TORMIKOL-192544 format. One line per field, with one value per residue: residue number from 1; residue in three letters; x negated, y negated, z negated of N, C-alpha, C in turn. Coordinates in Angstrom, 3 decimals. Layout:
BEGIN
k = NUM:...
r = ALA:...
n.xx = X:...
n.yy = Y:...
n.zz = Z:...
ca.xx = X:...
ca.yy = Y:...
ca.zz = Z:...
c.xx = X:...
c.yy = Y:...
c.zz = Z:...
END
This chain:
BEGIN
k = 1:2:3:4:5:6:7:8:9:10:11:12:13:14:15:16:17:18:19:20:21:22:23:24:25:26:27:28:29:30:31:32:33:34:35:36:37:38:39:40:41:42:43:44:45:46:47:48:49:50:51:52:53:54:55:56:57:58:59:60:61:62:63:64:65:66:67:68:69:70:71:72:73:74:75:76:77:78:79:80:81:82:83:84:85:86:87:88:89:90:91:92:93:94:95:96:97:98:99:100:101:102:103:104:105:106:107:108:109:110:111:112:113:114:115
r = MET:LYS:LEU:THR:LEU:ILE:CYS:ARG:LYS:ILE:PHE:VAL:PHE:LEU:PHE:LEU:SER:PHE:PRO:LEU:ALA:GLY:CYS:PHE:ASP:GLU:SER:SER:THR:VAL:LEU:ASP:ASN:ASP:ASP:ILE:ARG:PHE:ALA:GLY:PHE:TYR:SER:ASP:TYR:LEU:HIS:TYR:SER:GLY:VAL:THR:ALA:VAL:LYS:GLU:GLY:THR:ILE:PRO:VAL:VAL:LEU:GLY:SER:ALA:ASP:ILE:ASN:ALA:LEU:LEU:ASP:ARG:HIS:SER:LEU:THR:ARG:GLU:LYS:ALA:GLU:ARG:LYS:ILE:TYR:ALA:TYR:LYS:LEU:ASN:PRO:GLU:ARG:TRP:LYS:LEU:VAL:LEU:ASP:GLN:VAL:ARG:LEU:HIS:ILE:ARG:GLN:GLN:GLU:SER:SER:GLY:GLN
n.xx = -128.481:-127.138:-126.931:-125.250:-122.874:-122.322:-121.987:-119.728:-117.821:-117.738:-116.761:-114.178:-113.086:-113.072:-111.425:-108.981:-108.536:-108.003:-105.239:-104.048:-104.996:-103.351:-101.321:-102.033:-101.823:-101.889:-100.869:-98.210:-96.831:-96.770:-95.091:-94.844:-94.821:-92.741:-91.113:-90.228:-88.845:-86.884:-85.537:-84.449:-82.772:-81.021:-79.855:-78.492:-76.780:-75.183:-74.067:-72.617:-70.849:-69.213:-69.623:-71.016:-69.354:-67.803:-65.217:-62.090:-60.377:-61.473:-62.062:-64.416:-66.011:-66.484:-69.290:-69.851:-71.653:-72.873:-73.033:-74.771:-77.033:-77.597:-78.274:-80.542:-82.220:-82.430:-84.018:-86.317:-86.549:-86.383:-84.027:-85.233:-87.471:-86.175:-84.838:-87.050:-88.038:-85.932:-86.061:-88.604:-88.103:-86.429:-88.230:-89.845:-88.821:-89.602:-90.644:-88.314:-86.852:-88.293:-87.740:-84.974:-84.996:-85.925:-83.764:-81.737:-82.769:-82.602:-79.820:-79.004:-80.164:-78.672:-76.130:-76.526:-77.053:-74.679:-73.800
n.yy = -120.816:-118.440:-117.406:-119.282:-118.798:-116.186:-116.613:-118.254:-116.471:-114.601:-116.220:-116.865:-114.304:-113.589:-115.644:-115.037:-112.563:-112.782:-113.484:-111.038:-109.403:-109.389:-107.729:-105.179:-104.602:-102.473:-102.476:-103.116:-100.803:-99.365:-98.876:-100.893:-100.810:-102.510:-102.468:-99.813:-99.811:-101.702:-100.295:-98.218:-99.740:-100.841:-98.556:-97.569:-99.729:-99.557:-97.059:-97.374:-99.341:-97.994:-97.683:-95.581:-93.462:-90.473:-89.813:-90.216:-93.288:-94.598:-97.554:-100.090:-101.478:-104.657:-105.504:-107.058:-109.869:-109.138:-106.376:-106.188:-107.391:-105.467:-103.287:-104.347:-104.625:-101.923:-100.992:-102.363:-104.953:-108.453:-111.086:-113.053:-111.717:-109.777:-111.401:-112.527:-110.230:-109.574:-111.755:-111.286:-108.906:-109.804:-111.148:-109.083:-106.634:-103.958:-103.106:-103.293:-101.261:-99.045:-99.264:-98.846:-96.190:-95.015:-95.670:-94.123:-91.598:-91.652:-91.822:-89.379:-87.682:-88.385:-87.562:-84.810:-84.115:-84.563:-86.965
n.zz = -58.249:-57.656:-60.243:-61.442:-60.060:-60.897:-63.660:-63.555:-62.516:-64.582:-66.629:-65.594:-65.474:-68.246:-69.199:-67.973:-69.088:-71.834:-72.405:-71.816:-73.787:-76.033:-75.238:-75.750:-78.410:-80.983:-83.527:-83.680:-83.302:-85.562:-88.524:-91.434:-95.079:-95.908:-93.649:-93.706:-96.142:-95.466:-93.463:-95.003:-96.676:-94.716:-93.611:-95.857:-96.253:-93.913:-94.397:-96.882:-96.114:-94.483:-91.791:-90.703:-90.966:-89.904:-89.712:-88.128:-87.739:-89.880:-91.574:-91.513:-94.418:-95.807:-97.418:-100.546:-101.930:-104.352:-104.044:-101.871:-102.981:-104.936:-103.304:-102.046:-104.284:-104.984:-102.929:-103.283:-102.151:-101.403:-100.734:-99.184:-98.125:-96.616:-94.775:-93.470:-92.278:-90.541:-88.800:-87.732:-86.376:-84.387:-82.830:-82.023:-80.344:-79.906:-82.330:-83.852:-82.651:-83.575:-86.298:-86.237:-85.424:-87.781:-89.416:-88.243:-88.869:-91.696:-91.971:-90.867:-92.752:-95.030:-94.204:-93.940:-96.538:-97.702:-98.898
ca.xx = -127.208:-126.513:-126.638:-124.080:-121.728:-122.063:-121.443:-118.373:-116.969:-117.569:-115.863:-112.827:-112.633:-112.752:-110.293:-107.774:-108.386:-107.531:-103.782:-103.703:-105.453:-102.201:-100.439:-102.513:-101.833:-101.336:-100.299:-96.761:-96.219:-96.843:-94.246:-95.439:-93.939:-91.533:-90.254:-89.628:-87.843:-85.773:-84.784:-83.662:-81.717:-80.059:-79.086:-77.559:-75.768:-74.254:-73.371:-71.657:-69.812:-68.346:-69.909:-71.540:-68.352:-67.421:-63.768:-61.326:-59.532:-62.194:-62.242:-65.608:-65.827:-67.449:-69.914:-69.993:-72.992:-73.412:-73.380:-75.974:-78.151:-77.915:-78.992:-81.877:-82.989:-82.677:-85.082:-87.426:-86.601:-85.712:-83.299:-86.189:-88.267:-85.281:-84.629:-88.288:-88.112:-84.943:-86.633:-89.717:-87.537:-85.922:-89.389:-90.530:-87.803:-90.188:-90.710:-86.930:-86.486:-88.899:-86.971:-83.697:-85.266:-85.963:-82.385:-81.049:-83.289:-82.006:-78.390:-78.910:-80.470:-77.515:-75.032:-76.822:-77.005:-73.285:-73.568
ca.yy = -120.838:-117.144:-117.290:-120.119:-118.089:-115.055:-117.183:-118.721:-115.287:-114.044:-117.118:-116.679:-112.981:-113.672:-116.544:-114.321:-111.351:-113.056:-113.324:-109.622:-108.711:-109.233:-106.675:-103.887:-104.626:-101.218:-102.634:-103.240:-99.485:-98.733:-99.572:-101.093:-100.411:-103.343:-101.951:-98.565:-100.204:-102.340:-99.225:-97.579:-100.685:-100.979:-97.309:-97.557:-100.746:-98.974:-95.941:-97.862:-100.138:-97.072:-97.709:-94.283:-92.417:-89.725:-89.643:-91.111:-94.230:-95.230:-98.991:-100.558:-102.344:-105.750:-105.479:-108.353:-110.342:-108.328:-105.059:-106.363:-107.609:-104.181:-102.489:-104.931:-104.230:-100.485:-100.757:-103.271:-106.063:-109.699:-111.646:-113.776:-110.736:-109.173:-112.402:-112.607:-109.019:-109.705:-112.702:-110.602:-107.926:-110.547:-111.477:-107.870:-105.592:-102.617:-102.797:-103.084:-99.925:-98.094:-99.350:-98.171:-94.745:-94.668:-95.771:-92.907:-90.490:-91.764:-91.503:-87.923:-87.049:-88.610:-86.720:-83.400:-83.881:-84.719:-88.175
ca.zz = -57.572:-57.848:-61.666:-61.691:-59.510:-61.794:-64.901:-63.261:-62.383:-65.926:-67.347:-65.068:-65.922:-69.671:-69.356:-67.568:-69.894:-73.189:-72.564:-71.748:-74.995:-76.918:-74.732:-76.210:-79.864:-81.480:-84.860:-83.603:-83.205:-86.875:-89.491:-92.750:-96.187:-95.894:-92.576:-94.192:-97.146:-94.772:-92.805:-96.055:-97.044:-93.634:-93.494:-96.986:-95.966:-92.937:-95.051:-97.871:-95.468:-93.757:-90.359:-90.270:-91.207:-88.715:-89.755:-87.271:-88.453:-90.990:-91.380:-92.238:-95.573:-95.891:-98.745:-101.183:-102.255:-105.455:-103.483:-101.051:-103.913:-105.551:-102.301:-101.895:-105.469:-104.900:-101.953:-103.632:-101.202:-101.762:-99.586:-98.352:-97.398:-95.624:-93.726:-92.686:-91.463:-89.468:-87.842:-87.052:-85.449:-83.224:-82.004:-81.594:-80.170:-80.015:-83.760:-84.265:-82.193:-84.512:-87.547:-85.992:-85.451:-89.200:-89.909:-87.783:-89.664:-93.037:-91.875:-90.678:-94.047:-95.891:-93.731:-94.207:-97.981:-98.125:-99.695
c.xx = -126.446:-126.101:-125.397:-122.805:-121.341:-121.444:-120.004:-117.404:-116.712:-116.599:-114.412:-112.271:-112.232:-111.526:-108.987:-107.522:-107.783:-106.013:-103.339:-104.086:-104.303:-101.267:-100.821:-102.617:-101.132:-100.650:-98.772:-96.072:-96.245:-96.005:-94.974:-94.423:-92.652:-90.577:-89.522:-88.541:-86.636:-84.916:-83.914:-82.502:-80.631:-79.226:-78.092:-76.434:-74.724:-73.415:-72.270:-70.554:-68.888:-68.602:-70.352:-70.532:-67.917:-65.905:-63.071:-60.449:-60.208:-62.438:-63.468:-65.256:-66.894:-68.004:-70.078:-71.439:-73.638:-73.835:-74.664:-77.190:-78.575:-78.677:-80.411:-82.765:-83.371:-83.859:-86.260:-87.643:-85.949:-84.959:-84.269:-87.013:-87.431:-85.035:-85.864:-88.421:-87.146:-85.465:-87.764:-89.193:-86.951:-87.060:-90.065:-89.523:-88.354:-90.281:-89.300:-86.459:-87.053:-88.152:-85.630:-83.858:-85.319:-84.562:-81.608:-81.482:-82.670:-80.539:-78.194:-79.174:-79.297:-76.355:-75.273:-76.786:-75.599:-72.999:-72.411
c.yy = -119.540:-116.950:-118.105:-119.427:-116.909:-115.548:-117.648:-117.541:-114.648:-114.908:-116.931:-115.337:-113.013:-114.539:-115.832:-113.081:-111.614:-112.957:-111.862:-108.865:-108.481:-108.121:-105.303:-103.806:-103.372:-101.372:-102.716:-101.877:-98.738:-99.552:-99.723:-100.706:-101.216:-102.897:-100.690:-98.879:-100.857:-101.295:-98.480:-98.450:-100.723:-99.709:-97.181:-98.569:-100.195:-97.867:-96.449:-98.722:-99.274:-97.014:-96.336:-93.158:-91.784:-89.609:-90.692:-92.027:-94.891:-96.695:-99.431:-101.542:-103.428:-105.753:-106.904:-108.672:-109.503:-106.947:-105.136:-106.582:-106.304:-103.284:-103.017:-104.534:-102.756:-100.170:-101.714:-104.361:-107.286:-110.181:-112.331:-112.808:-110.069:-110.142:-112.565:-111.400:-109.105:-110.651:-112.044:-109.583:-108.604:-110.881:-110.244:-106.716:-104.169:-102.183:-102.516:-101.695:-98.861:-98.086:-98.635:-96.657:-94.243:-94.684:-94.523:-91.690:-90.491:-91.359:-90.004:-87.190:-87.219:-87.711:-85.246:-83.102:-84.089:-85.929:-88.966
c.zz = -57.799:-59.309:-62.022:-61.198:-60.399:-63.095:-64.692:-63.167:-63.747:-66.725:-66.898:-65.530:-67.388:-69.915:-69.011:-68.418:-71.267:-73.330:-72.535:-73.016:-75.966:-76.494:-75.267:-77.714:-80.389:-82.835:-84.830:-83.542:-84.531:-87.850:-90.817:-93.823:-96.226:-94.789:-93.027:-95.229:-96.481:-94.063:-93.814:-96.495:-95.973:-93.462:-94.648:-96.776:-94.987:-93.570:-95.989:-97.258:-94.618:-92.267:-89.864:-90.449:-89.892:-88.612:-88.892:-88.127:-89.643:-90.659:-92.184:-93.349:-95.531:-97.310:-99.265:-101.501:-103.354:-104.953:-102.658:-101.935:-104.581:-104.574:-102.080:-103.067:-105.407:-103.980:-102.135:-102.586:-101.818:-100.529:-98.624:-97.507:-96.312:-94.462:-92.853:-91.767:-90.285:-88.388:-87.050:-86.046:-84.222:-82.264:-81.415:-81.471:-80.277:-81.478:-84.298:-83.843:-83.131:-85.849:-87.375:-85.930:-86.891:-89.808:-89.502:-88.588:-91.060:-93.005:-91.699:-91.998:-95.008:-95.504:-94.066:-95.704:-98.546:-98.978:-99.171
END
């Protein structure tokens, strides 16, 4: 009788613990190579479209398909891979925040180098 009660408590504990196991996934806090490339692509996209310009009155430019393809090639990304990354960032806002931190870093480097 006592053994059955202990087994039941262990089962309930394990059953309730499994959903929490996903909350401690450390892999989401580390960017992979595709995330780094996407951050480089996105910072260049913002830069070339004029969004990062500090000058007052600057109007952003809509980049064409050829320009976007050239930026993707420059950062070794395909449209499909970029779209998958965008979808993944929608599902994981914490990862998107880390990517945006990289984008800010790239933009600061571009501004300091005078590009």
